[in-house]
Structures are given as C-alpha cells and as structure tokens.
DRENTORKOL-3810 file (N, C-alpha, C; in nm, 4 decimals):
REM DRENTORKOL-3810
@n.u->9.4447; n.v->16.1530; n.w->11.6113; ca.u->9.4255; ca.v->16.0214; ca.w->11.6676; c.u->9.3662; c.v->16.0363; c.w->11.8081
@n.u->9.2617; n.v->15.9614; n.w->11.8329; ca.u->9.2010; ca.v->15.9620; ca.w->11.9660; c.u->9.2855; c.v->15.8797; c.w->12.0626
@n.u->9.2819; n.v->15.9164; n.w->12.1876; ca.u->9.3524; ca.v->15.8388; ca.w->12.2890; c.u->9.2548; c.v->15.7421; c.w->12.3555
@n.u->9.3112; n.v->15.6512; n.w->12.4314; ca.u->9.2326; ca.v->15.5475; ca.w->12.4987; c.u->9.1204; c.v->15.6070; c.w->12.5842
@n.u->9.1488; n.v->15.7191; n.w->12.6501; ca.u->9.0478; ca.v->15.7778; ca.w->12.7386; c.u->8.9213; c.v->15.8156; c.w->12.6616
@n.u->8.9352; n.v->15.8555; n.w->12.5363; ca.u->8.8173; ca.v->15.8897; ca.w->12.4568; c.u->8.7397; c.v->15.7660; c.w->12.4141
@n.u->8.8106; n.v->15.6600; n.w->12.3815; ca.u->8.7420; ca.v->15.5346; ca.w->12.3490; c.u->8.6627; c.v->15.4849; c.w->12.4695
@n.u->8.7234; n.v->15.4936; n.w->12.5867; ca.u->8.6569; ca.v->15.4511; ca.w->12.7100; c.u->8.5337; c.v->15.5379; c.w->12.7357
@n.u->8.5489; n.v->15.6685; n.w->12.7197; ca.u->8.4369; ca.v->15.7600; ca.w->12.7426; c.u->8.3215; c.v->15.7306; c.w->12.6457
@n.u->8.3518; n.v->15.7098; n.w->12.5197; ca.u->8.2484; ca.v->15.6801; ca.w->12.4205; c.u->8.1802; c.v->15.5478; c.w->12.4519
@n.u->8.2567; n.v->15.4471; n.w->12.4902; ca.u->8.1990; ca.v->15.3175; ca.w->12.5257; c.u->8.1058; c.v->15.3311; c.w->12.6457
@n.u->8.1450; n.v->15.4093; n.w->12.7455; ca.u->8.0609; ca.v->15.4288; ca.w->12.8637; c.u->7.9298; c.v->15.4967; c.w->12.8282
@n.u->7.9371; n.v->15.5988; n.w->12.7450; ca.u->7.8154; ca.v->15.6699; ca.w->12.7051; c.u->7.7238; c.v->15.5768; c.w->12.6275
@n.u->7.7777; n.v->15.5041; n.w->12.5329; ca.u->7.6967; ca.v->15.4114; ca.w->12.4549; c.u->7.6366; c.v->15.3036; c.w->12.5438
@n.u->7.7168; n.v->15.2484; n.w->12.6332; ca.u->7.6679; ca.v->15.1445; ca.w->12.7249; c.u->7.5570; c.v->15.1973; c.w->12.8148
@n.u->7.5667; n.v->15.3223; n.w->12.8570; ca.u->7.4641; ca.v->15.3782; ca.w->12.9457; c.u->7.3301; c.v->15.3928; c.w->12.8749
@n.u->7.3332; n.v->15.4058; n.w->12.7448; ca.u->7.2098; ca.v->15.4209; ca.w->12.6683; c.u->7.1464; c.v->15.2877; c.w->12.6289
@n.u->7.2198; n.v->15.1781; n.w->12.6482; ca.u->7.1628; ca.v->15.0476; ca.w->12.6152; c.u->7.1344; c.v->14.9651; c.w->12.7388
@n.u->7.1550; n.v->15.0242; n.w->12.8539; ca.u->7.1291; ca.v->14.9544; ca.w->12.9788; c.u->6.9857; c.v->14.9034; c.w->12.9822
@n.u->6.9713; n.v->14.7749; n.w->13.0081; ca.u->6.8389; ca.v->14.7153; ca.w->13.0178; c.u->6.7822; c.v->14.6698; c.w->12.8853
@n.u->6.8501; n.v->14.7005; n.w->12.7767; ca.u->6.8037; ca.v->14.6591; ca.w->12.6444; c.u->6.8665; c.v->14.5240; c.w->12.6110
@n.u->6.7895; n.v->14.4388; n.w->12.5474; ca.u->6.8467; ca.v->14.3120; ca.w->12.5026; c.u->6.9299; c.v->14.3405; c.w->12.3783
@n.u->7.0493; n.v->14.3922; n.w->12.3997; ca.u->7.1328; ca.v->14.4383; ca.w->12.2901; c.u->7.1889; c.v->14.3267; c.w->12.2043
@n.u->7.1860; n.v->14.2025; n.w->12.2520; ca.u->7.2333; ca.v->14.0918; ca.w->12.1696; c.u->7.1466; c.v->14.0805; c.w->12.0450
@n.u->7.0179; n.v->14.1069; n.w->12.0594; ca.u->6.9268; ca.v->14.1000; ca.w->11.9459; c.u->6.8965; c.v->14.2365; c.w->11.8864
@n.u->6.9467; n.v->14.3416; n.w->11.9463; ca.u->6.9215; ca.v->14.4767; ca.w->11.8963; c.u->7.0244; c.v->14.5113; c.w->11.7900
@n.u->6.9858; n.v->14.4949; n.w->11.6648; ca.u->7.0779; ca.v->14.5171; ca.w->11.5543; c.u->7.1333; c.v->14.6574; c.w->11.5488
@n.u->7.0560; n.v->14.7555; n.w->11.5954; ca.u->7.1029; ca.v->14.8943; ca.w->11.5912; c.u->7.2226; c.v->14.9146; c.w->11.6832
@n.u->7.2160; n.v->14.8584; n.w->11.8014; ca.u->7.3265; ca.v->14.8736; ca.w->11.8975; c.u->7.4516; c.v->14.8061; c.w->11.8435
@n.u->7.4363; n.v->14.6866; n.w->11.7906; ca.u->7.5504; ca.v->14.6150; ca.w->11.7341; c.u->7.6066; c.v->14.6931; c.w->11.6155
@n.u->7.5207; n.v->14.7461; n.w->11.5320; ca.u->7.5646; ca.v->14.8233; ca.w->11.4154; c.u->7.6411; c.v->14.9482; c.w->11.4577
@n.u->7.5925; n.v->15.0175; n.w->11.5591; ca.u->7.6610; ca.v->15.1373; ca.w->11.6081; c.u->7.7992; c.v->15.1007; c.w->11.6617
@n.u->7.8060; n.v->14.9968; n.w->11.7432; ca.u->7.9354; ca.v->14.9547; ca.w->11.7987; c.u->8.0307; c.v->14.9133; c.w->11.6872
@n.u->7.9807; n.v->14.8408; n.w->11.5910; ca.u->8.0646; ca.v->14.7957; ca.w->11.4800; c.u->8.1136; c.v->14.9151; c.w->11.3979
@n.u->8.0245; n.v->15.0077; n.w->11.3670; ca.u->8.0620; ca.v->15.1250; ca.w->11.2875; c.u->8.1650; c.v->15.2117; c.w->11.3592
@n.u->8.1433; n.v->15.2330; n.w->11.4881; ca.u->8.2414; ca.v->15.3099; ca.w->11.5654; c.u->8.3758; c.v->15.2384; c.w->11.5687
@n.u->8.3743; n.v->15.1089; n.w->11.5930; ca.u->8.4990; ca.v->15.0325; ca.w->11.5985; c.u->8.5726; c.v->15.0379; c.w->11.4646
@n.u->8.4990; n.v->15.0304; n.w->11.3546; ca.u->8.5618; ca.v->15.0413; ca.w->11.2226; c.u->8.6367; c.v->15.1738; c.w->11.2085
@n.u->8.5718; n.v->15.2814; n.w->11.2487; ca.u->8.6341; ca.v->15.4136; ca.w->11.2385; c.u->8.7513; c.v->15.4281; c.w->11.3353
@n.u->8.7363; n.v->15.3768; n.w->11.4560; ca.u->8.8439; ca.v->15.3865; ca.w->11.5544; c.u->8.9667; c.v->15.3079; c.w->11.5083
@n.u->8.9432; n.v->15.1942; n.w->11.4449; ca.u->9.0541; ca.v->15.1135; ca.w->11.3936; c.u->9.1299; c.v->15.1871; c.w->11.2833
@n.u->9.0579; n.v->15.2593; n.w->11.1995; ca.u->9.1225; ca.v->15.3387; ca.w->11.0947; c.u->9.2056; c.v->15.4507; c.w->11.1562
@n.u->9.1547; n.v->15.5082; n.w->11.2637; ca.u->9.2198; ca.v->15.6206; ca.w->11.3295; c.u->9.3426; c.v->15.5781; c.w->11.4089
@n.u->9.3365; n.v->15.4607; n.w->11.4687; ca.u->9.4422; ca.v->15.4174; ca.w->11.5593; c.u->9.4665; c.v->15.2680; c.w->11.5432
@n.u->9.5796; n.v->15.2279; n.w->11.4854; ca.u->9.6072; ca.v->15.0854; ca.w->11.4643; c.u->9.6186; c.v->15.0058; c.w->11.5948
@n.u->9.6353; n.v->15.0733; n.w->11.7063; ca.u->9.6435; ca.v->15.0038; ca.w->11.8354; c.u->9.5071; c.v->14.9858; c.w->11.9020
@n.u->9.4026; n.v->15.0350; n.w->11.8379; ca.u->9.2675; ca.v->15.0224; ca.w->11.8924; c.u->9.2332; c.v->14.8748; c.w->11.9099
@n.u->9.1746; n.v->14.8416; n.w->12.0250; ca.u->9.1379; ca.v->14.7032; ca.w->12.0576; c.u->8.9870; c.v->14.6863; c.w->12.0453
@n.u->8.9447; n.v->14.6288; n.w->11.9346; ca.u->8.8021; ca.v->14.6108; ca.w->11.9053; c.u->8.7331; c.v->14.5260; c.w->12.0120
@n.u->8.7941; n.v->14.4168; n.w->12.0517; ca.u->8.7328; ca.v->14.3276; ca.w->12.1506; c.u->8.7132; c.v->14.3984; c.w->12.2841
@n.u->8.8102; n.v->14.4773; n.w->12.3243; ca.u->8.7991; ca.v->14.5519; ca.w->12.4498; c.u->8.6876; c.v->14.6565; c.w->12.4408
@n.u->8.6752; n.v->14.7209; n.w->12.3258; ca.u->8.5696; ca.v->14.8198; ca.w->12.3058; c.u->8.4323; c.v->14.7541; c.w->12.3140
@n.u->8.4135; n.v->14.6420; n.w->12.2443; ca.u->8.2854; ca.v->14.5711; ca.w->12.2490; c.u->8.2510; c.v->14.5297; c.w->12.3916
@n.u->8.3502; n.v->14.4813; n.w->12.4644; ca.u->8.3265; ca.v->14.4405; ca.w->12.6028; c.u->8.2846; c.v->14.5611; c.w->12.6875
@n.u->8.3486; n.v->14.6748; n.w->12.6659; ca.u->8.3152; ca.v->14.7949; ca.w->12.7425; c.u->8.1751; c.v->14.8459; c.w->12.7102
@n.u->8.1354; n.v->14.8331; n.w->12.5837; ca.u->8.0012; ca.v->14.8756; ca.w->12.5440; c.u->7.8978; c.v->14.7767; c.w->12.5959
@n.u->7.9331; n.v->14.6491; n.w->12.5962; ca.u->7.8408; ca.v->14.5460; ca.w->12.6416; c.u->7.7738; c.v->14.4715; c.w->12.5281
@n.u->7.8385; n.v->14.4702; n.w->12.4125; ca.u->7.7862; ca.v->14.3922; ca.w->12.3004; c.u->7.8814; c.v->14.2758; c.w->12.2753
@n.u->7.8313; n.v->14.1676; n.w->12.2199; ca.u->7.9172; ca.v->14.0523; ca.w->12.1933; c.u->8.0174; c.v->14.0835; c.w->12.0810
@n.u->8.1306; n.v->14.0165; n.w->12.0859; ca.u->8.2282; ca.v->14.0309; ca.w->11.9782; c.u->8.1628; c.v->13.9806; c.w->11.8509
@n.u->8.1708; n.v->14.0605; n.w->11.7467; ca.u->8.1109; ca.v->14.0229; ca.w->11.6196; c.u->8.2154; c.v->14.0272; c.w->11.5114
@n.u->8.1942; n.v->13.9497; n.w->11.4087; ca.u->8.2862; ca.v->13.9456; ca.w->11.2969; c.u->8.2894; c.v->14.0823; c.w->11.2300
@n.u->8.4051; n.v->14.1348; n.w->11.2040; ca.u->8.4165; ca.v->14.2653; ca.w->11.1425; c.u->8.4763; c.v->14.2614; c.w->11.0034
@n.u->8.4747; n.v->14.1452; n.w->10.9435; ca.u->8.5321; ca.v->14.1332; ca.w->10.8084; c.u->8.4267; c.v->14.1502; c.w->10.7032
END
C-alpha cells in the first residue's frame, strides 16, 4: 500500500508536466489522472480521489 507522501509526489510530478496546458480539454491528462486514481483507490481504501485531482490540477470527474 502506498502512503500519502507517494500520492502527493506523483500528483506533483504529473502537475508539473501539464503546467500551461489547457488540461480541462486535454483528454489524455484527465485519463491519466483517472486511471491513476482508480489504481490508488484499489490499493488504499482511504485514498481521496478529489484531493488527488485537485493536487494534479484536473477537475473532479465522474469515476463510475
């Protein structure tokens, strides 16, 4: 199980690579964030998807 510090580190790295990109319309960035969040949720039931999206800088999206 990953700890919070790793989720934060991954979000920072991802966010640094989308800086200046209109990520709201960039389906790849949203897809990457969604895919990572799906896996993190499986790994850790305490994972906070909304907090991760905010840290990455993508809007909260439906994950159902």
